[in-house]
N, C-alpha and C positions, 0 to 999 in steps of 0.2 A: 508297508509302511505303519508303523503306530500312530496313533491319536491324527490319523487323517495325513499322514506324512509331513508332518508338522519337522521332526525330530530328525527324518532323514535316515533311522535305522530298520531292516527288515522288521517287521514282527515275527516270532518265533525264536529269535536269535537267543532271548532270555527266558527261557520258559518260567523261571522262579518268579521274574519281575523285579530283582534287586536291582535292576540297572535303570529299570522307570524310579523307584525307589531314591537312587544314585543323583538320577538328572533329575527331579524333583527336589534333589537339596541342593546341589548346584547351583538350579536356578534360582532356587531361594537367596542365597548367598549373593548370586550376582545381581537381582534387586535391591538387598540390603545396602550392597557397597554402592550402586547406581545412585538409591536414595542418598545415602551420604555423601556422594561428591556431586550430585546434582543439586543442590542446599543452596550453591554458590550462582549455578546456572540461573533457577528458579527468582532468585533475588534479582540478579543482573537482567535478566530479561522484562521483570516487574518494572524495573528500575525504566528500561528500553522504551516498554510501552508508555508508563505514564507520561515521556517524555513525547514521544513519539505519536501516540493516538489523536492529541488534539490537532496538530500539525498537518495528519493524514488526514482528517475528518475537513478541514478547511482547505485542504488542496485538491480534493478530490470532490468535493462541492462544486467546485470551477469548471472540474475538467469532465467529469465524468455523471455529473447532476445529482441532486438530491435523492431519487430513485435509486442508484446505483451504489449510493458513498457507501453505506453500511456494508454492503458486501465486498467494494473494495477494501475497505478499512479490514474487514474480516480476513480476506485472502493475504494481504499483504500481511498481516499480526501471525497467520496460521503458517504462511511461508516464512517468516523470520523465526516463529519459533521451531518449527523443522528442520532448521537449516543454521541454530543459533551460532554455532561455534564460527560457522562461515561469516554470518549477515555480524557478529559482532565484531570483528575483527577488520572488519569494512573502515573506512576512511570518512563515507556518510553511508549509514546503514536507512536514513529516514528515506533519504534520494533512491538506495536500492530500492526497495521494500515497496516504495510509490511505485516504481516502474511495474515491479511484478505484480501488484494488486489492479494498477492500470491495464495490464496487458490480460490479465484473466476473467475482468468484467468488462470489457471491451463488447460493445453494441453498437449496431448501427445506425439509431433511431438518434433523432434531435435530443440533446438531454434537457432532462426541466430543472433547473437551476435554482429554484425556489420552492418552499413546501404551499405556499399560499399566493396568490397570484400578486405579482408584483407593484398592481395599482394599489394592492392592499397593503403595503408596506412602507411604514413610514421610514425618510431619509433616503431611499431606493430612487432614482429616476425611471420612472415608469416605461421608458423605452429601453433603459438598460439592459434589461434580460434578452428582448428581441433582438437588440445589435450586439450581443455578447453570443449569442446562438448564432447568428449572422456569420459570425468571426469564421475564416480557417480554422481548422481544431488547433493546428501550431500554435499562430497566435494567439486566438483565445486561450491556449495552456498558458503562454508565457505571460500572456498581461495579466489572467487571473493570480499566479503564483506571486509575478512580481510587485503586482499593484492591488490583489485582492489578500493576498497571504502574506505580504512585506516580507518576501525573500529577496536574495540579493540574486542578481544577473550569474553569479558563479555557480549558485546554490542550483538556480532553473535551469543552466548548463549542464551541472553534474547531471540532475536527475534527467535532463532528458535526451543527454548524453551529444550533448552539440557543443562549439564553441561560445565565449559569453558575448563575441561578437554576431554569431547567428542569433543569441537573445537577443540583443539589444535590437536587430533587425526586427525580429518577429514581435518583441513590444512596440517597436516605432510605428512600425506598419499598422499592428492591432490596433493602438489609440488612433494615429490617423484616420482609419475606417471607422472607429466608433463615433470620432468628432465629426466625421462627414455626414456618418448613418444619422445620427444625433444633431445634427444642424449646430455643434458647438465650436467656437473656435479657441487656439489656448489660451488666447487671454482673456478669457470669460472666466 
């Protein structure tokens, strides 16, 4: 095979080398047409990234933690780029790539939710970090997406591939556990 087996032709089939030149000319023409037809692809994808990236960053922060958040965003957007034809046709492409990034960066260790110690962040209850990390992952994810990121229960349900009533259950149980852990009543 020529060129290390990339073209599938056996070497020696065209001793004059004209087939290689014809193939190179065809490859160049194919690349030119791909560039011309891909202009819309790039523009649509750039628009998607400008809208999706901030949402993904906020969502991953509470789900995978500050250390894995950049990797999860990169994995999600790389998958979206590689599969843009399918992703762009989806009803909730951000939710889908959220799950992809979450799956590809899964780690068994406890996530770190903040870059600095929570006690040094104004407007954050010092015990919130430990209380959030102490929640089961499904509850922590549902609470973070619904309350930390402002997603509707329907959006969270679509991302987690569960029903909205399941999301409500996870959120309610998670909030109850947070209140209990932090010694706060719902009326405070």
